[in-house]
C-alpha positions in Angstrom: -0.7 -28.5 38.6 0.1 -30.3 35.3 -2.0 -29.8 32.2 -2.8 -33.5 32.4 -4.9 -32.7 35.5 -7.1 -30.5 33.4 -7.7 -32.8 30.5 -11.2 -34.0 31.6 -14.1 -32.6 33.5 -13.7 -35.3 36.2 -10.3 -34.0 37.2 -11.6 -30.5 37.5 -13.8 -30.6 40.6 -14.4 -28.2 43.5 -11.1 -29.1 45.1 -9.1 -27.5 42.3 -7.5 -24.2 43.2 -9.0 -21.4 41.1 -5.9 -19.3 41.1 -3.8 -22.2 39.9 -6.2 -22.7 37.0 -6.1 -19.0 36.0 -2.3 -19.0 36.3 -2.1 -22.1 34.1 -4.5 -20.6 31.6 -2.3 -17.6 31.3 0.8 -19.8 30.6 -1.2 -21.7 27.9 -2.2 -18.4 26.3 1.5 -17.5 26.0 2.2 -21.0 24.6 -0.7 -20.6 22.1 -2.2 -23.9 23.4 -5.7 -22.9 22.4 -7.5 -26.2 23.3 -6.1 -26.0 26.8 -7.1 -22.4 27.1 -10.6 -23.3 26.1 -10.8 -26.2 28.6 -9.6 -23.9 31.5 -12.1 -21.2 30.4 -15.0 -23.6 30.3 -14.2 -24.9 33.7 -14.0 -21.4 35.2 -17.4 -20.5 33.7 -19.0 -23.7 35.0 -17.7 -22.9 38.5 -19.0 -19.3 38.1 -15.5 -17.9 38.8 -14.6 -16.7 35.3 -13.5 -13.1 34.9 -13.6 -10.7 32.0 -9.9 -11.5 31.3 -10.4 -15.3 31.3 -13.4 -15.0 29.1 -11.5 -12.9 26.6 -8.7 -15.5 26.5 -11.3 -18.3 25.9 -13.1 -16.3 23.2 -9.8 -15.5 21.3 -8.7 -19.1 21.4 -12.1 -20.2 20.0 -11.7 -17.7 17.2 -8.1 -19.0 16.5 -9.5 -22.5 16.0 -12.2 -21.2 13.7 -15.0 -21.9 16.2 -16.7 -18.6 15.7 -20.3 -19.8 16.3 -19.3 -21.3 19.6 -17.5 -18.1 20.5 -20.5 -16.0 19.6 -22.8 -18.2 21.8 -20.5 -17.9 24.8 -20.1 -14.1 24.2 -23.9 -13.5 24.1 -24.4 -15.4 27.4 -21.4 -14.0 29.3 -20.4 -10.6 28.0 -22.8 -8.6 30.1 -22.5 -10.8 33.1 -18.7 -10.3 33.3 -18.7 -6.7 32.1 -16.4 -7.1 29.1 -14.7 -3.9 28.2 -16.4 -1.8 25.5 -13.2 -1.8 23.3 -13.0 -5.6 23.3 -16.8 -5.9 22.7 -16.6 -3.5 19.7 -13.7 -5.4 18.2 -15.2 -8.8 18.8 -18.5 -8.0 17.3 -16.9 -6.3 14.3 -14.6 -9.3 13.8 -17.5 -11.7 13.7 -19.3 -9.5 11.1 -16.4 -9.3 8.7 -17.7 -11.9 6.3 -20.6 -9.6 5.5 -18.2 -7.1 4.0 -17.1 -9.0 0.9 -18.6 -6.4 -1.5 -17.5 -3.5 0.6 -13.9 -4.9 0.7 -13.8 -5.4 -3.1 -15.2 -1.9 -3.8 -12.8 -0.3 -1.3 -9.8 -1.9 -2.9 -10.9 -1.1 -6.4 -11.7 2.5 -5.6 -8.4 3.0 -3.8 -6.5 1.5 -6.7 -8.2 3.7 -9.3 -8.4 7.0 -7.4 -4.9 6.8 -5.9 -3.5 5.5 -9.2 -4.9 8.5 -11.1 -3.3 10.8 -8.5 0.0 9.0 -8.8 0.1 9.5 -12.6 -0.6 13.2 -12.1 2.0 13.8 -9.4 4.7 11.4 -10.8 6.8 14.1 -12.5 7.2 16.1 -9.3 7.5 13.2 -6.8 10.9 12.4 -5.1 10.3 8.6 -5.1 7.5 7.4 -7.4 9.7 6.9 -10.5 12.1 4.8 -8.5 9.5 2.7 -6.7 7.7 2.0 -10.0 10.8 0.6 -11.5 10.9 -2.5 -9.4 9.6 -5.8 -10.7 9.1 -7.5 -7.3 8.1 -5.8 -4.0 8.4 -7.9 -0.9 6.7 -6.5 2.2 8.5 -7.9 5.3 6.4 -7.9 8.5 7.8 -7.2 11.9 6.7 -10.6 13.3 9.5 -12.0 15.5 8.4 -15.5 14.5 8.8 -15.0 10.8 10.9 -17.8 9.1 11.8 -18.5 5.5 12.1 -22.0 4.1 14.9 -22.8 1.7 12.3 -22.7 -1.1 11.3 -19.2 -0.1 14.9 -18.1 -0.1 15.4 -19.6 -3.6 12.4 -17.7 -4.8 13.6 -14.4 -3.4 17.2 -14.8 -4.7 15.9 -15.5 -8.2 13.6 -12.4 -8.2 14.2 -9.7 -10.9 14.8 -6.2 -9.5 13.3 -6.9 -6.0 12.6 -4.2 -3.4 12.4 -5.4 0.2 10.2 -3.2 2.2 10.6 -3.0 5.9 8.4 -1.2 8.5 9.2 0.9 11.6 11.9 -1.1 13.5 12.5 -3.2 10.4 12.3 -6.7 11.9 15.8 -6.7 13.5 15.8 -10.4 14.3 15.5 -11.2 10.6 18.2 -8.8 9.4 21.1 -11.0 10.4 20.1 -13.6 7.7 18.9 -11.3 4.9 22.0 -12.0 2.8 20.7 -15.6 2.6 17.7 -14.6 0.6 18.9 -11.4 -1.2 19.9 -11.7 -4.8 22.4 -9.4 -6.5 19.7 -6.9 -7.5 18.1 -6.5 -4.1 17.2 -3.0 -2.8 15.7 -1.9 0.5 13.1 0.6 1.6 11.8 1.5 5.1 8.3 2.8 5.7 7.0 4.0 9.0 5.7 6.6 11.4 8.1 9.5 11.9 8.5 8.6 15.6 8.6 4.8 15.2 11.5 4.5 12.7 14.1 6.3 14.9 15.4 6.1 18.4 15.2 8.9 21.0 18.2 10.6 19.4 16.5 10.5 15.9 18.9 7.8 14.6 17.4 5.1 12.4 16.6 1.9 14.2 16.8 -0.1 11.0 20.3 -1.0 9.7 20.5 -0.8 5.9 22.5 -3.5 4.2 26.0 -2.5 3.4 26.0 -4.6 0.2 22.7 -3.4 -1.3 21.0 -0.2 -2.2 18.9 1.5 0.4 16.3 3.7 -1.3 15.5 5.6 1.8 12.7 6.1 4.3 9.1 7.0 3.5 7.7 8.7 6.6 4.1 8.7 7.8 3.3 12.0 9.5 -0.2 12.1 10.8 -2.0 15.4 10.7 -1.7 16.1 14.4 2.1 15.7 14.3 2.8 17.9 11.3 3.9 20.8 13.4 6.2 18.6 15.6 7.7 17.0 12.5 8.4 20.2 10.5 9.4 22.2 13.6 11.9 19.8 15.1 12.0 16.2 14.2 12.5 16.4 10.5 15.8 18.4 10.7 17.0 16.0 13.5 16.4 13.0 11.4 18.3 14.4 8.5 21.2 15.6 10.7 21.6 12.3 12.6 21.3 10.0 9.5 23.7 11.4 7.0 23.2 10.1 3.5 19.8 8.7 4.1 16.8 10.1 2.3 13.7 10.8 4.4 10.6 11.5 2.2 7.2 12.4 3.6 4.6 10.0 2.3 2.6 12.4 0.0 -0.1 9.8 -0.6 -1.1 9.5 3.1 -4.0 12.0 3.1 -5.6 10.3 0.1 -5.1 6.8 1.5 -6.6 7.9 4.8 -9.6 9.4 3.0 -10.2 6.2 1.1 -10.0 4.0 4.3 -13.4 2.7 5.4 -15.0 5.0 7.9 -15.4 3.5 11.4 -14.9 5.0 14.9 -13.8 4.0 18.3 -13.9 5.5 21.8 -10.5 6.3 23.1 -9.2 6.2 26.7 -10.5 9.7 27.5 -14.0 8.8 26.3 -13.7 10.7 23.0 -14.9 9.3 19.7 -12.1 9.0 17.1 -11.9 7.9 13.5 -9.9 4.7 12.9 -6.8 5.1 10.7 -5.0 2.6 8.5 -2.1 0.5 9.7 1.3 1.0 8.1 0.8 -2.4 6.3 -2.5 -1.2 4.8 -0.8 2.0 3.6 2.1 0.1 1.9 -0.3 -2.4 0.2 -2.5 0.3 -1.0 0.4 2.4 -2.3 2.1 -0.5 -4.2 -1.2 -1.8 -5.5 -1.9 1.7 -7.0 1.7 1.9 -8.4 1.2 -1.5 -10.1 -2.2 -0.5 -11.4 -1.2 2.8 -12.9 2.6 2.8 -13.4 3.9 -0.8 -13.6 1.4 -3.5 -14.5 4.1 -6.2 -14.4 5.0 -5.6 -10.8 4.5 -8.6 -8.4 3.7 -7.9 -4.7 4.7 -10.4 -2.0 3.6 -10.6 1.6 6.2 -12.0 4.1 4.5 -12.6 7.4 1.4 -10.5 7.1 -1.4 -12.6 8.3 -3.4 -10.5 10.8 -3.9 -13.6 12.9 -6.7 -13.5 15.5 -4.1 -13.4 18.4 -2.4 -10.4 16.7 -5.7 -8.6 16.0 -6.8 -8.9 19.6 -3.4 -8.4 21.2 -2.0 -5.5 19.1 -1.4 -2.2 20.9 -3.8 0.6 19.9 -6.4 -2.1 19.2 -9.1 0.5 18.6 -7.0 2.8 16.5 -7.1 0.5 13.4 -9.9 -1.4 11.7 -8.1 -4.8 12.0 -11.2 -6.8 11.2 -11.8 -5.0 7.9 -8.1 -5.1 7.1 -8.0 -8.9 7.8 -10.9 -9.5 5.4 -9.2 -7.3 2.8 -5.9 -9.2 3.2 -7.6 -12.5 2.8 -9.4 -11.2 -0.3 -6.1 -10.1 -1.9 -4.6 -13.6 -1.3 -7.7 -15.3 -2.7 -7.8 -12.9 -5.7 -4.1 -13.6 -6.4 -3.0 -10.0 -6.3 -0.8 -10.7 -3.3 1.6 -13.6 -3.0 2.7 -15.4 0.2 6.2 -15.9 1.4 7.5 -17.2 4.8 5.8 -18.9 7.7 4.8 -17.7 11.2 5.3 -20.0 14.2 2.1 -21.4 15.7 3.8 -22.0 19.1 6.3 -19.2 19.6 5.1 -16.1 21.5 5.1 -13.0 19.4 7.5 -10.4 20.9 6.5 -6.8 21.6 8.4 -4.1 19.9 10.5 -3.5 23.0 11.2 -7.2 23.5 12.0 -7.6 19.8 14.6 -4.8 19.9 16.1 -6.3 23.1 16.3 -9.7 21.6 18.2 -8.3 18.6 20.6 -6.5 21.0 19.2 -3.0 20.3 18.9 -1.2 23.6 17.9 2.1 22.0 14.7 3.7 23.2 12.2 4.3 20.4 11.4 8.0 19.9 7.7 7.3 20.3 8.4 6.2 23.9 10.4 9.4 24.6 7.7 11.6 23.2 5.0 9.9 25.3 7.1 10.3 28.4 7.4 14.0 27.7 3.6 14.1 26.8 4.4 15.4 23.3 2.2 12.8 21.7 
């Protein structure tokens, strides 16, 4: 069936095969053809053959196009009828409520900057990395989006930056690394921030490849409380042993950043209630915002590819673990306020690759340590 067969209601009659429409709808989701997804979803509902999955696709496409009122109306009428999963319902309702949080977002960001900043000033003399990080004039946070692209103007801006630090996360956007010399100036330095089991492969070797022509500051490691024993008992020594010359520093600010993160909870797969934790992007933004506020007021912070698009928010793994709705509102507030500058563009049509597919596309066949630990039921 061609998409042209689905353009109007007259073409979608009782003779159309339902499975074909669902299959086509799935392909349009992958192609990010939101209008076509909505058309398919509407037809399926009118024929009373919609499922929880097709309803989710339709709702997400409506949100992508900014049609939140329409999405809310359909949700109210169909969520119970099609038994939408509690995790999706919780995220959807929280996502729609995010505009009510403007004051909360502003107070959270201000409080985090002030409290964490005061702590940084106190601990700076004994820190292994704060002096160095506060010495950069420009900090460019590079997302792991596989569709991130830089225009020639973006590259000119980055090459002209004074003392820039390019910050990568977890796997370090391997598809982008091949062209980094096209936007690095002579003063460029690199930093990696990530979870202790996300930044290395199953043999504890760094997945990110530091530039041979520029300084690599090292790796700031996020170690959540429940993994402290595993990190100190085994993984820390392996990381140092298998990555000679690379500095691994535990992120000392993590507990305070976690404590300042807005309190919300979710129900995990086992039915237990858990507190949401910040994404690695939130942690980095909070850290450098506090460094700028307390240690280097002239620092400029740039976001390359951080958008928290609707598709990303609803498609990300561990969707309940992070408060994506709040983080999206905070990210938009930072852009509006001017405390965060944009660089780069994300494709509106390319499918976002999963971590595994991203590594494969870059020719990296290594298994991420997190996968090995899950297989052995250590996390």
